[in-house]
C-alpha positions, 0 to 999 in steps of 0.5 A: 463090728459092734461089741456084745455089750452094746448089742445087749444095751440096744436090745434091753432098750428096745425091750424097755420101750416095747414094755413102756408102750404096751403099758401105756396102751393098756392103761389107755384101754382100761381108762376108756373101758372104765369111762364107758362103764361109767357112762352106761351106769349114768344112762341107766340111772337117768332111765330109772329116775325118769321111770320113777317120775313117770310113775308119779305123774301116772298116779296123779293123772289116774286120781283125776276125774275126767272133768279135772283131766279135761281142764288140766289139758286146757279143755272144757268138760261138757255133757260128759265130753272134753271139748 
């Protein structure tokens, strides 16, 4: 028969091992969630930047005359048409 003091040591060691494993899993999941949140924030920032750049491009295109737009697209503007 194992003495009582040894049983408590084994139980304490088991509880400690479970606590450490739980802490490790918790830290891993927290880090994973933080990484996902950072990736989502980066993606949103990239979309906002692209939309701002598109707005600038749209404004420039809106200011072009039909002939200038045709030329910029590689066409030739004749008789009110881009060819």
